[in-house]
Structures are given as structure tokens and as C-alpha cells.
N, C-alpha and C positions, 0 to 999 in steps of 0.2 A: 566827386561827382566822375564820372568816366569820361574820359576824352572825345569818345564818341557821341555820348551824349550831350555833352557841352558843344559840339561841333553841330548835331541835329537842331539843338535849341537856338543856336546863333543862326543857324539857315533860315529856320521856320520864321523866325521874327524879323530876319533880316537886318538884324544886328551886325553889321561890320565890323564895329570895334572887338566886341566879343569873339568873333571868327579871327579877326587877326591877331587874337590873344591865343588862339589853339591851332594855328595853323605855321609851321615853320617859315622861317625867309629861306629856307631852302626849298622849299614846298614845289612838288612835281605832280602834276595832275597827267593820266594819260585816260581819259575817257574811253570808251567801247566804240566811239564813233566816229568818222572823218580822221582818223591817224593823226590828231591834233596832239598837241602836247602843251599844258597851260601850267603856268607860276602862279606864286601867291597872289600879286596884284590883278590876275587876269579873274581869278577867284573873287577876290573883295567886290571887283568893277561888277562881276554879274551878277553875285550876292545881294548887291544893294539896289538892283534895279529890279523894276516892275515886272518883267519877263522870266524871273527865276521859277526855276520848277519846285513844285509841291512833291510833297510824301505822304504817304501813309503807313500805316502798319510797320514801323521802324523797328527794327529788331537788332540788336547787339547778339550774334550767333558764337563771337569769342573775342575777347579783348585779354591783354597782359601788358604787362611794360614796353613791348618791342612791337607788336601786331595786333591787329582789330578785324574783324571779320562783321560786316553788317548785311542786311536785306530788308527791301523796301520796295514800297510801290508807288513810281514816280509818274508825277503827271505834266506835261508841257506845255507853257501859256502858248507854244504856236498852234495848236491843238493837233498835234500830231498824238498817234496811239500810245497809250499809257504801258510802263515796262515795269517789271519784275526786275527790279537791280541788285546785285551781288557787288558788294568793295570789299576788296584787299587795302587797307590802310597799314602804313609802316609809321611806327612814332619815332623820333629822336628828341631829346632834352624836354620831354614830357609833352611834345607838339606831335602834329601833324608832320611828316617831312614827304609823304608818297601815300599817293592813293590811284587805285587803277580799278576801272569798274567791266562787270561783264553784265548783259540783260537778255531779257527773255519777253519778246511784244506779247502784249494780250488782247491781242484780235487777229483773225485771218487775215485782214486786209492792210496789215502793217507795210508802210513804208520805211526806211531808214529816215532818218531827220535829215535834211540837207538834198535827200534825191526825190524824184519825180516818179 
């Protein structure tokens, strides 16, 4: 199973233990909003909660031993507009060590998460 597939399945199921197995201890996540950087513990806490985003149409555009590129439509529990999200992922020791996302809102009245 690919690393990205394992990550997606663990996220979808809210399986924090499985997610911890595919995320490197040095993990850094740079999302497309808020200028925030998160680490492994942040992601694991978020993934185990009821408010985690859900996704559909998950696609792996490219994956080798060093990097991966994935795309999905993400829906947020806070009711904000869904986004088409592109993720660039780096691997280290067979685990995800970094992830950076870019997104396109899927409605004309989109408001950035956290802004009014």
C-alpha cells in the first residue's frame, strides 16, 4: 500500500494509531491558510477529533520513495466552503515528513477559514 493511501485511510477512519505509523516524528505541516505550521502531535490531535475535515475524490497524482502529490475535495466541519486541495508531500524513512497544501474554493461566496 502506498504511504499516501495509508494516510488517507487512517484519516478517513479517524485512526490515530495508524496515522501515527505513517507520520514521521519530524513531521511539519504547512497548510494553505493562516500561516500556521503544525507538527505530528497537532495533526494526531486534530485527526482524532469529531471536527476533522472529510474528503472525497482522493487521487494520488504522483508518488515515489521521496515525494508525493495528491488531490482531493475537502469538506470542513465548521460549515465553510469545500475546497479542492492539492498536497505536496515529502517522505523520510518510509513516512510522511512534510506536507504543504494549496487550495481552490468551490463557491463564489467563499470565505477563508478564520476570516469574516
